[in-house]
N, C-alpha and C positions, 0 to 999 in steps of 0.2 A: 204368341197367340193372342188374338183379340176377339172381342164379341160385343154385341150391342146390349146395353143394359137399360132398364127402365128406371128413371129417376123421377120422384115426385118432390118438387122443391116449393117451399112456401114463398109466395110473392105478394107483396103488399107493403103497407106503411102503418103509421099510427092510427089511421082511420079504419083500417081493416084490410083483409086480403084472403087468399085461398091457396090451396095446393094446386100446382100445375104439373102435368106429366110431360116428360121428354124422353126420347130415345137417343142415347149418346154412346159413342164408342168407348170401350175400355181396353187398355193394353195390359199385358202381363206385368205384375209388380207395382201397379199404380195404387194410389191411395184415393180416398174420397175427394180430397182437395184437388187432385189432378183432374178428376172428372168434372168437378164444378168449374174449374178454369177452362176446360175444353168446352163445356156448355156455354160459358160466358163468352168465349172467343168465337164460337161458331153459330150459336142460335139466339142467345139472350145477352146482347152486348151491354145492356144496362142493369144486369143482375148485380146487386150490391152484396159484397162479401168481404169480411175483414180477415186479413192474414198478414204475416210478415216473414218469419224465418223458415217456415216449412220444415222444421227440424224438431218440433215438440218442445221448444224451449221458450217461446215468447208468449204462448197462451192465447194468441189473437184469434185463431180460427175455431173457437169453441162453437158448437152447434149441437142440436139433438138429432141423432141418426137412428132411425127406426125407434124413436122414443127414448133413447138413452143418451145422456150428455156425454159427448166425446170431443176430442180434437180431430178435425177433419184430416189434418196432415199425418196423424198417427193411426188412422183407421184404414186398414188395407182392404182393397176390394175383394181379396181372396177370403175375407171374413164372410162374404155373402155368396150364395149360389148364383150362377149365371142367369137363372130364371127368376131370381128374387127381386122384388121391387125395393129400391133403396129410397127411403123418405128422409129428406133433410129439412129441418125446421129451425127457427131461431131459438135461443135460450128462453124458456117460458117464464122464468122468474123475473125477467126484466123487460121494460117497455121496448117495443119494436121501433126502430128508426126507419129502416127500409129493408125489405127482403130478409136476409140472414143476419143483418147488423142490428144489434140491440144497444140500448143506452145503459151502460153499466156504471154510471157516475155514482150510484148509491155506494158502491164498494170503495171508491176513492174518498167519499165523504166520511165513511166509517174509519178508514185508515188514518185520516187526518185527526180524528178524535182521540186516538190512542196515545197516552203519555209516552214521550220519546225515551229511548234507552238513556239512562243516567248512570254512568259508571262511578264507582267509589274512587277515592283518591289513590294515586299510584303509591307503590311502596317506596321506601327510602332511596333505593337505587334507581328509581324512575320507571320501574317495570310494573306490569300487571301480571299476576300469576294465578292460574287455576288448574285443577286436575283435568287430565285428558277425558275422563269419563264425563265430566261436566260439559266440556266442549262438545262431545259427541251427542249428548242428550238433547241439547237444543239445536244442534246443527241440522238434524233431520227436518225441522220445520222451515229452515232457510232454503230448502230445495223448492219451495212453493214458487210456481211460475205465474201465479195469479191469472189462471185461465177462467176462474169463477165457476168451474164445473161443480165444485162442492157447494157453492152458494146456490147454484141452479137446482140441484137435486134435493136440497134440504127442504123438506115439506113444510117446515115452520114458516118460511118466507115464500116458498113456491106456491103453496095453496092458500096462504093467508096474507094478502098484501098489507093489511093493517099491522101485522107483526113487525114490519120493517122499522117502525118507529121505536120498538123496544128490543129487537134482537138483531145483532150485527151479522150473525151467520158464522159457520164453521171456520172460514178462512181467518177471521179475526179472533176467534177463540184460540186458535193455535198461535197466533201472533202474541196474544196475551200470555199464553202458556210458555212460549219461548222466552219472553222477557222475564217472566216469573221464575223460570228455571235458571236464568243466567246468573252465575255466581258473582259477577261484578256489578250487576245492576242494584240500585239502592231504592227504587220506587216500589212501594207496595200497591199492586193493582187488584188485589183480591176483592175488595169492596166494589171497585169500579166494574170488575168483570160481572158481578152479580147485579148491581143496581143500575149501571149505565149501559152495559153491553148485552144484558139478557142471558147470561149463562144458564139460568134456571129453565129457560125455554127448551133447551136441548134435551131430548129424551133418549139419546144414545141408540139411534137406529142403525148407525154405522154406514148409512148410504153414502155419506160424504167420502169416507175412506175407500169405498168400492169404486168410485169414479175417478179418484185422483190419478192423473197420468204419471206422477212422480212416485207413486207407491207410499205416500206418507200415511202413517197410521194416525190419522187425525183424531179419531175417537179414543183409541186405547192408550196412545202415548201422550196425547195433548189434552183433550177435553176432560176425560175421566180424572187424571191427576189434578187438573185445575179445579174441578168440582170438589175433590177431596180436600184440597187446601182451603177452599172457601168454607166447607162444612166444618173443618177443624177450627177455623178462625171464629166462626159464628156459633157453633153448637157444642164444641167440646167444653165440658164444664171447667176444667182446669185452665184452659186457654181463656175462657170467658172471665174467670175469676182474676187471672193474671192481668188481663186488660183493664179490669176495674181498679185493681190495686195500683196499676201503673199510672192511672189517670187521677188518683186521689191527690187533692191539693196538699202541698207541704205546709206544715204548721209554722 
């Protein structure tokens, strides 16, 4: 069964643009990306859209659909009524290149700043060993497909462009948390999380977790534990005293 749907798609570039309305056929079982491709092939041949796997694993086809950050390939048309207008716009937190394609280089710049995984020395038999519970704890964050939906919905950088200089965003908070939780890693990133990546800017609205297509509990399992570690390091009186004693010069 097919029907004609009304789509409003943002068209433009860095200089500006506007929403344009189209009527396009929709077939049973299709997702938004299918319809965008049909629109591209039948009516708007120069429509710019980024995509790759069409399986919800590459994160390329991120957009805002009816105002909510989503993957176009994972948003089924059955989500909407046949008489409902579907509005597709580019990610608002990042500069537009053209149409639905945005410049997300900010994210790669932040990724390059994070100190790399630095494992401790192997045991005498040449192996690394860690408990399965420790493996599972940080493994959740490795499911991230870097679709940047969490970055886009985070109001700290979405609504305040100037904050990008101080706050890296939720994707990189969970990267820091993942490394901090890894039992083999030897680098202490707690001070960097607060001072260089802006952990304190996050006020735990959990909007990032709500849009994650992989179901990662970004806030509860990543950012909040990371905040607790930073607080313990900086404000727990015993920890503070221990750090002072540890730095006392030897006679």
